[in-house]
N, CA, C and O atoms as a Maestro MAE file, in Angstrom:
{
 s_m_m2io_version
 :::
 2.0.0
}

f_m_ct {
 s_m_title
 :::
 protein
 m_atom[228] {
  # First column is atom index #
  i_m_mmod_type
  r_m_x_coord
  r_m_y_coord
  r_m_z_coord
  i_m_residue_number
  s_m_chain_name
  s_m_pdb_residue_name
  s_m_pdb_atom_name
  i_m_atomic_number
  :::
  1 25 14.940 9.380 1.397 1 A "MET " " N  " 7
  2 3 14.145 9.736 2.209 1 A "MET " " CA " 6
  3 2 14.306 7.956 2.994 1 A "MET " " C  " 6
  4 15 14.037 6.829 2.578 1 A "MET " " O  " 8
  5 25 14.953 8.570 4.452 2 A "ARG " " N  " 7
  6 3 15.921 8.020 5.501 2 A "ARG " " CA " 6
  7 2 15.040 6.755 6.065 2 A "ARG " " C  " 6
  8 15 15.412 5.646 6.448 2 A "ARG " " O  " 8
  9 25 13.126 7.605 5.929 3 A "SER " " N  " 7
  10 3 12.208 6.968 6.741 3 A "SER " " CA " 6
  11 2 11.547 5.587 5.556 3 A "SER " " C  " 6
  12 15 11.438 4.484 6.091 3 A "SER " " O  " 8
  13 25 11.016 5.714 3.578 4 A "VAL " " N  " 7
  14 3 10.890 4.922 3.779 4 A "VAL " " CA " 6
  15 2 11.565 4.751 1.826 4 A "VAL " " C  " 6
  16 15 12.257 5.485 1.120 4 A "VAL " " O  " 8
  17 25 11.085 3.787 1.668 5 A "ILE " " N  " 7
  18 3 11.415 3.361 0.257 5 A "ILE " " CA " 6
  19 2 10.460 3.108 -0.920 5 A "ILE " " C  " 6
  20 15 9.588 2.249 -1.050 5 A "ILE " " O  " 8
  21 25 10.762 3.847 -1.537 6 A "ALA " " N  " 7
  22 3 9.013 3.359 -2.508 6 A "ALA " " CA " 6
  23 2 9.344 2.465 -4.000 6 A "ALA " " C  " 6
  24 15 9.966 2.963 -4.939 6 A "ALA " " O  " 8
  25 25 9.088 1.812 -3.997 7 A "LEU " " N  " 7
  26 3 9.029 0.943 -5.619 7 A "LEU " " CA " 6
  27 2 8.433 0.475 -6.599 7 A "LEU " " C  " 6
  28 15 7.829 -0.596 -6.569 7 A "LEU " " O  " 8
  29 25 8.567 1.535 -8.014 8 A "HIS " " N  " 7
  30 3 7.960 1.146 -8.618 8 A "HIS " " CA " 6
  31 2 8.014 -0.975 -9.732 8 A "HIS " " C  " 6
  32 15 8.914 -1.203 -10.541 8 A "HIS " " O  " 8
  33 25 7.686 -1.291 -9.638 9 A "LEU " " N  " 7
  34 3 8.016 -2.827 -10.495 9 A "LEU " " CA " 6
  35 2 7.201 -3.134 -11.467 9 A "LEU " " C  " 6
  36 15 6.151 -2.537 -11.702 9 A "LEU " " O  " 8
  37 25 7.625 -4.050 -12.063 10 A "SER " " N  " 7
  38 3 8.459 -4.147 -13.885 10 A "SER " " CA " 6
  39 2 6.268 -4.337 -14.346 10 A "SER " " C  " 6
  40 15 5.787 -3.749 -15.315 10 A "SER " " O  " 8
  41 25 5.544 -5.091 -13.544 11 A "ASN " " N  " 7
  42 3 4.261 -4.989 -13.613 11 A "ASN " " CA " 6
  43 2 3.073 -3.778 -13.904 11 A "ASN " " C  " 6
  44 15 2.068 -3.747 -14.615 11 A "ASN " " O  " 8
  45 25 3.609 -2.978 -13.142 12 A "GLY " " N  " 7
  46 3 2.617 -1.524 -12.454 12 A "GLY " " CA " 6
  47 2 2.870 -1.282 -11.397 12 A "GLY " " C  " 6
  48 15 3.525 -0.281 -11.108 12 A "GLY " " O  " 8
  49 25 2.329 -2.310 -10.330 13 A "ILE " " N  " 7
  50 3 2.755 -2.205 -8.507 13 A "ILE " " CA " 6
  51 2 3.579 -1.275 -8.041 13 A "ILE " " C  " 6
  52 15 4.785 -1.451 -8.216 13 A "ILE " " O  " 8
  53 25 3.106 -0.074 -7.342 14 A "MET " " N  " 7
  54 3 3.584 -0.088 -6.305 14 A "MET " " CA " 6
  55 2 3.351 -0.571 -5.098 14 A "MET " " C  " 6
  56 15 2.423 -1.212 -4.604 14 A "MET " " O  " 8
  57 25 4.880 0.068 -4.508 15 A "GLN " " N  " 7
  58 3 4.593 -0.600 -3.094 15 A "GLN " " CA " 6
  59 2 5.920 -0.229 -2.770 15 A "GLN " " C  " 6
  60 15 6.975 -0.247 -3.403 15 A "GLN " " O  " 8
  61 25 5.446 0.281 -1.062 16 A "ILE " " N  " 7
  62 3 6.163 1.481 -0.167 16 A "ILE " " CA " 6
  63 2 6.559 1.090 0.676 16 A "ILE " " C  " 6
  64 15 5.585 0.603 1.249 16 A "ILE " " O  " 8
  65 25 7.196 0.961 1.116 17 A "ASN " " N  " 7
  66 3 8.168 0.227 3.007 17 A "ASN " " CA " 6
  67 2 8.581 0.863 3.485 17 A "ASN " " C  " 6
  68 15 9.697 1.370 3.370 17 A "ASN " " O  " 8
  69 25 6.782 1.212 5.028 18 A "LEU " " N  " 7
  70 3 7.892 2.754 6.059 18 A "LEU " " CA " 6
  71 2 8.882 1.562 6.890 18 A "LEU " " C  " 6
  72 15 8.558 0.467 7.349 18 A "LEU " " O  " 8
  73 25 10.167 2.243 6.872 19 A "PHE " " N  " 7
  74 3 10.703 1.691 7.841 19 A "PHE " " CA " 6
  75 2 10.481 1.916 9.410 19 A "PHE " " C  " 6
  76 15 10.537 1.036 10.270 19 A "PHE " " O  " 8
  77 25 10.393 2.373 9.476 20 A "GLU " " N  " 7
  78 3 9.865 2.420 11.367 20 A "GLU " " CA " 6
  79 2 8.917 2.578 11.672 20 A "GLU " " C  " 6
  80 15 8.557 3.611 12.237 20 A "GLU " " O  " 8
  81 25 7.917 1.264 11.310 21 A "ASP " " N  " 7
  82 3 6.725 0.445 12.139 21 A "ASP " " CA " 6
  83 2 6.881 -0.754 11.035 21 A "ASP " " C  " 6
  84 15 6.621 -1.901 11.397 21 A "ASP " " O  " 8
  85 25 7.310 -0.495 9.662 22 A "HIS " " N  " 7
  86 3 7.681 -1.917 9.143 22 A "HIS " " CA " 6
  87 2 6.201 -1.934 8.124 22 A "HIS " " C  " 6
  88 15 6.185 -2.698 7.160 22 A "HIS " " O  " 8
  89 25 5.585 -1.480 8.275 23 A "THR " " N  " 7
  90 3 4.468 -1.407 7.251 23 A "THR " " CA " 6
  91 2 4.263 -1.100 5.983 23 A "THR " " C  " 6
  92 15 4.425 0.056 5.590 23 A "THR " " O  " 8
  93 25 3.845 -2.178 5.099 24 A "LYS " " N  " 7
  94 3 4.161 -2.034 3.350 24 A "LYS " " CA " 6
  95 2 2.648 -1.573 3.210 24 A "LYS " " C  " 6
  96 15 1.638 -1.911 3.826 24 A "LYS " " O  " 8
  97 25 2.956 -0.278 1.712 25 A "VAL " " N  " 7
  98 3 1.454 -0.218 1.266 25 A "VAL " " CA " 6
  99 2 1.139 -0.828 -0.568 25 A "VAL " " C  " 6
  100 15 1.152 0.038 -1.443 25 A "VAL " " O  " 8
  101 25 0.947 -1.929 -0.868 26 A "ILE " " N  " 7
  102 3 0.965 -1.114 -2.026 26 A "ILE " " CA " 6
  103 2 -0.303 -1.105 -2.930 26 A "ILE " " C  " 6
  104 15 -1.416 -1.554 -2.660 26 A "ILE " " O  " 8
  105 25 0.074 -0.560 -3.936 27 A "LEU " " N  " 7
  106 3 -1.249 0.026 -5.208 27 A "LEU " " CA " 6
  107 2 -0.875 -0.711 -5.836 27 A "LEU " " C  " 6
  108 15 0.255 -0.947 -6.264 27 A "LEU " " O  " 8
  109 25 -2.607 -1.547 -6.068 28 A "CYS " " N  " 7
  110 3 -2.368 -2.300 -7.543 28 A "CYS " " CA " 6
  111 2 -3.463 -1.934 -9.114 28 A "CYS " " C  " 6
  112 15 -4.564 -2.189 -9.603 28 A "CYS " " O  " 8
  113 25 -2.671 -1.462 -9.269 29 A "HIS " " N  " 7
  114 3 -3.838 -0.745 -10.793 29 A "HIS " " CA " 6
  115 2 -3.873 -1.840 -10.786 29 A "HIS " " C  " 6
  116 15 -3.823 -2.309 -9.648 29 A "HIS " " O  " 8
  117 25 -3.982 -2.973 -12.051 30 A "LEU " " N  " 7
  118 3 -4.610 -4.004 -12.375 30 A "LEU " " CA " 6
  119 2 -5.714 -4.462 -11.467 30 A "LEU " " C  " 6
  120 15 -6.582 -4.959 -12.184 30 A "LEU " " O  " 8
  121 25 -5.951 -4.496 -10.600 31 A "ILE " " N  " 7
  122 3 -6.864 -4.821 -9.842 31 A "ILE " " CA " 6
  123 2 -8.322 -3.348 -8.983 31 A "ILE " " C  " 6
  124 15 -9.317 -3.370 -8.259 31 A "ILE " " O  " 8
  125 25 -7.550 -2.423 -9.669 32 A "GLY " " N  " 7
  126 3 -7.892 -1.501 -8.565 32 A "GLY " " CA " 6
  127 2 -8.012 -1.726 -6.858 32 A "GLY " " C  " 6
  128 15 -9.035 -1.470 -6.224 32 A "GLY " " O  " 8
  129 25 -7.024 -2.140 -6.395 33 A "ALA " " N  " 7
  130 3 -7.120 -1.826 -4.696 33 A "ALA " " CA " 6
  131 2 -5.598 -1.182 -4.476 33 A "ALA " " C  " 6
  132 15 -4.672 -0.804 -5.192 33 A "ALA " " O  " 8
  133 25 -5.810 -1.255 -3.472 34 A "ALA " " N  " 7
  134 3 -4.886 -0.728 -2.587 34 A "ALA " " CA " 6
  135 2 -4.853 -1.464 -1.147 34 A "ALA " " C  " 6
  136 15 -5.689 -1.142 -0.302 34 A "ALA " " O  " 8
  137 25 -3.654 -2.690 -0.805 35 A "ALA " " N  " 7
  138 3 -3.318 -3.585 0.162 35 A "ALA " " CA " 6
  139 2 -2.657 -3.081 1.565 35 A "ALA " " C  " 6
  140 15 -1.550 -3.604 1.436 35 A "ALA " " O  " 8
  141 25 -2.619 -2.552 2.552 36 A "CYS " " N  " 7
  142 3 -1.171 -2.369 3.705 36 A "CYS " " CA " 6
  143 2 -0.975 -3.374 5.003 36 A "CYS " " C  " 6
  144 15 -1.868 -3.798 5.737 36 A "CYS " " O  " 8
  145 25 0.087 -3.569 5.059 37 A "ILE " " N  " 7
  146 3 -0.122 -4.946 5.664 37 A "ILE " " CA " 6
  147 2 1.012 -3.985 6.854 37 A "ILE " " C  " 6
  148 15 1.664 -2.946 6.755 37 A "ILE " " O  " 8
  149 25 0.903 -4.465 7.367 38 A "TYR " " N  " 7
  150 3 1.379 -4.209 9.071 38 A "TYR " " CA " 6
  151 2 2.171 -4.907 10.145 38 A "TYR " " C  " 6
  152 15 1.952 -6.037 10.582 38 A "TYR " " O  " 8
  153 25 3.168 -4.035 10.523 39 A "ARG " " N  " 7
  154 3 4.525 -4.711 11.393 39 A "ARG " " CA " 6
  155 2 3.912 -6.438 12.149 39 A "ARG " " C  " 6
  156 15 4.770 -7.161 12.654 39 A "ARG " " O  " 8
  157 25 2.499 -6.880 12.131 40 A "GLU " " N  " 7
  158 3 2.619 -7.973 13.527 40 A "GLU " " CA " 6
  159 2 1.822 -8.982 11.975 40 A "GLU " " C  " 6
  160 15 1.743 -10.210 12.007 40 A "GLU " " O  " 8
  161 25 1.455 -8.358 11.078 41 A "ARG " " N  " 7
  162 3 2.023 -8.867 9.946 41 A "ARG " " CA " 6
  163 2 -0.005 -9.303 9.549 41 A "ARG " " C  " 6
  164 15 -0.562 -10.356 9.237 41 A "ARG " " O  " 8
  165 25 -0.442 -8.104 9.746 42 A "SER " " N  " 7
  166 3 -2.642 -8.148 9.656 42 A "SER " " CA " 6
  167 2 -1.734 -7.697 8.310 42 A "SER " " C  " 6
  168 15 -0.571 -7.486 7.967 42 A "SER " " O  " 8
  169 25 -3.061 -7.703 7.817 43 A "PHE " " N  " 7
  170 3 -3.319 -7.089 6.509 43 A "PHE " " CA " 6
  171 2 -4.563 -6.368 6.668 43 A "PHE " " C  " 6
  172 15 -5.086 -6.388 7.783 43 A "PHE " " O  " 8
  173 25 -5.208 -5.628 5.568 44 A "ILE " " N  " 7
  174 3 -6.602 -4.821 4.936 44 A "ILE " " CA " 6
  175 2 -6.324 -4.066 3.176 44 A "ILE " " C  " 6
  176 15 -5.465 -3.215 2.947 44 A "ILE " " O  " 8
  177 25 -6.950 -4.445 2.492 45 A "THR " " N  " 7
  178 3 -7.495 -3.830 1.569 45 A "THR " " CA " 6
  179 2 -7.940 -3.296 0.935 45 A "THR " " C  " 6
  180 15 -8.413 -4.340 0.487 45 A "THR " " O  " 8
  181 25 -8.364 -2.541 0.298 46 A "TYR " " N  " 7
  182 3 -9.649 -2.095 0.209 46 A "TYR " " CA " 6
  183 2 -9.382 -1.758 -1.805 46 A "TYR " " C  " 6
  184 15 -8.599 -2.266 -2.607 46 A "TYR " " O  " 8
  185 25 -10.125 -1.023 -1.909 47 A "LYS " " N  " 7
  186 3 -10.689 -1.037 -3.597 47 A "LYS " " CA " 6
  187 2 -10.856 0.016 -3.721 47 A "LYS " " C  " 6
  188 15 -11.923 0.388 -3.233 47 A "LYS " " O  " 8
  189 25 -10.139 0.939 -4.286 48 A "LEU " " N  " 7
  190 3 -9.620 2.181 -4.703 48 A "LEU " " CA " 6
  191 2 -10.208 3.236 -5.440 48 A "LEU " " C  " 6
  192 15 -9.777 4.307 -5.867 48 A "LEU " " O  " 8
  193 25 -11.509 2.552 -5.488 49 A "SER " " N  " 7
  194 3 -13.031 3.060 -5.991 49 A "SER " " CA " 6
  195 2 -13.649 3.108 -4.272 49 A "SER " " C  " 6
  196 15 -14.430 4.031 -4.040 49 A "SER " " O  " 8
  197 25 -13.402 2.399 -3.408 50 A "VAL " " N  " 7
  198 3 -13.890 2.604 -2.202 50 A "VAL " " CA " 6
  199 2 -13.275 3.586 -0.887 50 A "VAL " " C  " 6
  200 15 -13.657 3.699 0.277 50 A "VAL " " O  " 8
  201 25 -12.599 3.971 -1.346 51 A "ILE " " N  " 7
  202 3 -11.035 5.242 -0.899 51 A "ILE " " CA " 6
  203 2 -11.700 6.157 -1.928 51 A "ILE " " C  " 6
  204 15 -12.755 6.463 -1.372 51 A "ILE " " O  " 8
  205 25 -11.679 6.614 -2.821 52 A "GLU " " N  " 7
  206 3 -11.736 7.822 -3.866 52 A "GLU " " CA " 6
  207 2 -13.345 7.739 -2.759 52 A "GLU " " C  " 6
  208 15 -13.288 8.329 -1.680 52 A "GLU " " O  " 8
  209 25 -14.205 7.252 -3.007 53 A "THR " " N  " 7
  210 3 -15.288 8.006 -2.607 53 A "THR " " CA " 6
  211 2 -16.075 8.275 -1.193 53 A "THR " " C  " 6
  212 15 -17.069 8.980 -1.015 53 A "THR " " O  " 8
  213 25 -15.128 7.287 0.023 54 A "TYR " " N  " 7
  214 3 -15.348 7.298 1.244 54 A "TYR " " CA " 6
  215 2 -14.183 7.505 2.266 54 A "TYR " " C  " 6
  216 15 -14.326 7.550 3.488 54 A "TYR " " O  " 8
  217 25 -13.288 7.595 1.744 55 A "GLY " " N  " 7
  218 3 -11.403 7.944 1.898 55 A "GLY " " CA " 6
  219 2 -11.229 6.729 3.294 55 A "GLY " " C  " 6
  220 15 -12.168 5.993 3.596 55 A "GLY " " O  " 8
  221 25 -10.044 6.700 3.941 56 A "CYS " " N  " 7
  222 3 -9.772 5.461 4.727 56 A "CYS " " CA " 6
  223 2 -9.403 6.006 5.615 56 A "CYS " " C  " 6
  224 15 -9.083 7.193 5.553 56 A "CYS " " O  " 8
  225 25 -9.337 5.254 6.766 57 A "CYS " " N  " 7
  226 3 -8.699 5.559 8.640 57 A "CYS " " CA " 6
  227 2 -7.040 5.363 7.965 57 A "CYS " " C  " 6
  228 15 -6.059 5.451 8.704 57 A "CYS " " O  " 8
  :::
 }
 m_bond[227] {
  # First column is bond index #
  i_m_from
  i_m_to
  i_m_order
  :::
  1 1 2 1
  2 2 3 1
  3 3 4 2
  4 3 5 1
  5 5 6 1
  6 6 7 1
  7 7 8 2
  8 7 9 1
  9 9 10 1
  10 10 11 1
  11 11 12 2
  12 11 13 1
  13 13 14 1
  14 14 15 1
  15 15 16 2
  16 15 17 1
  17 17 18 1
  18 18 19 1
  19 19 20 2
  20 19 21 1
  21 21 22 1
  22 22 23 1
  23 23 24 2
  24 23 25 1
  25 25 26 1
  26 26 27 1
  27 27 28 2
  28 27 29 1
  29 29 30 1
  30 30 31 1
  31 31 32 2
  32 31 33 1
  33 33 34 1
  34 34 35 1
  35 35 36 2
  36 35 37 1
  37 37 38 1
  38 38 39 1
  39 39 40 2
  40 39 41 1
  41 41 42 1
  42 42 43 1
  43 43 44 2
  44 43 45 1
  45 45 46 1
  46 46 47 1
  47 47 48 2
  48 47 49 1
  49 49 50 1
  50 50 51 1
  51 51 52 2
  52 51 53 1
  53 53 54 1
  54 54 55 1
  55 55 56 2
  56 55 57 1
  57 57 58 1
  58 58 59 1
  59 59 60 2
  60 59 61 1
  61 61 62 1
  62 62 63 1
  63 63 64 2
  64 63 65 1
  65 65 66 1
  66 66 67 1
  67 67 68 2
  68 67 69 1
  69 69 70 1
  70 70 71 1
  71 71 72 2
  72 71 73 1
  73 73 74 1
  74 74 75 1
  75 75 76 2
  76 75 77 1
  77 77 78 1
  78 78 79 1
  79 79 80 2
  80 79 81 1
  81 81 82 1
  82 82 83 1
  83 83 84 2
  84 83 85 1
  85 85 86 1
  86 86 87 1
  87 87 88 2
  88 87 89 1
  89 89 90 1
  90 90 91 1
  91 91 92 2
  92 91 93 1
  93 93 94 1
  94 94 95 1
  95 95 96 2
  96 95 97 1
  97 97 98 1
  98 98 99 1
  99 99 100 2
  100 99 101 1
  101 101 102 1
  102 102 103 1
  103 103 104 2
  104 103 105 1
  105 105 106 1
  106 106 107 1
  107 107 108 2
  108 107 109 1
  109 109 110 1
  110 110 111 1
  111 111 112 2
  112 111 113 1
  113 113 114 1
  114 114 115 1
  115 115 116 2
  116 115 117 1
  117 117 118 1
  118 118 119 1
  119 119 120 2
  120 119 121 1
  121 121 122 1
  122 122 123 1
  123 123 124 2
  124 123 125 1
  125 125 126 1
  126 126 127 1
  127 127 128 2
  128 127 129 1
  129 129 130 1
  130 130 131 1
  131 131 132 2
  132 131 133 1
  133 133 134 1
  134 134 135 1
  135 135 136 2
  136 135 137 1
  137 137 138 1
  138 138 139 1
  139 139 140 2
  140 139 141 1
  141 141 142 1
  142 142 143 1
  143 143 144 2
  144 143 145 1
  145 145 146 1
  146 146 147 1
  147 147 148 2
  148 147 149 1
  149 149 150 1
  150 150 151 1
  151 151 152 2
  152 151 153 1
  153 153 154 1
  154 154 155 1
  155 155 156 2
  156 155 157 1
  157 157 158 1
  158 158 159 1
  159 159 160 2
  160 159 161 1
  161 161 162 1
  162 162 163 1
  163 163 164 2
  164 163 165 1
  165 165 166 1
  166 166 167 1
  167 167 168 2
  168 167 169 1
  169 169 170 1
  170 170 171 1
  171 171 172 2
  172 171 173 1
  173 173 174 1
  174 174 175 1
  175 175 176 2
  176 175 177 1
  177 177 178 1
  178 178 179 1
  179 179 180 2
  180 179 181 1
  181 181 182 1
  182 182 183 1
  183 183 184 2
  184 183 185 1
  185 185 186 1
  186 186 187 1
  187 187 188 2
  188 187 189 1
  189 189 190 1
  190 190 191 1
  191 191 192 2
  192 191 193 1
  193 193 194 1
  194 194 195 1
  195 195 196 2
  196 195 197 1
  197 197 198 1
  198 198 199 1
  199 199 200 2
  200 199 201 1
  201 201 202 1
  202 202 203 1
  203 203 204 2
  204 203 205 1
  205 205 206 1
  206 206 207 1
  207 207 208 2
  208 207 209 1
  209 209 210 1
  210 210 211 1
  211 211 212 2
  212 211 213 1
  213 213 214 1
  214 214 215 1
  215 215 216 2
  216 215 217 1
  217 217 218 1
  218 218 219 1
  219 219 220 2
  220 219 221 1
  221 221 222 1
  222 222 223 1
  223 223 224 2
  224 223 225 1
  225 225 226 1
  226 226 227 1
  227 227 228 2
  :::
 }
}
C-alpha cells in the first residue's frame, strides 16, 4: 500500500508506519505490549492483555 509500510524486524517486533500522519505502531511480543508514537512525538504504550480485555481508543 502507498500509505503504510510494515516492518517485521529480526527480533520479532512488528513496526507499522503510517505515512499520512507519521504515526507509528510497534508491537512487541517479547514484553507483550503495543506502543503508538504520534506525529508530535508523544506516545502511549498498552499491555496486549489489557487491549485484549478492554480494547483501546
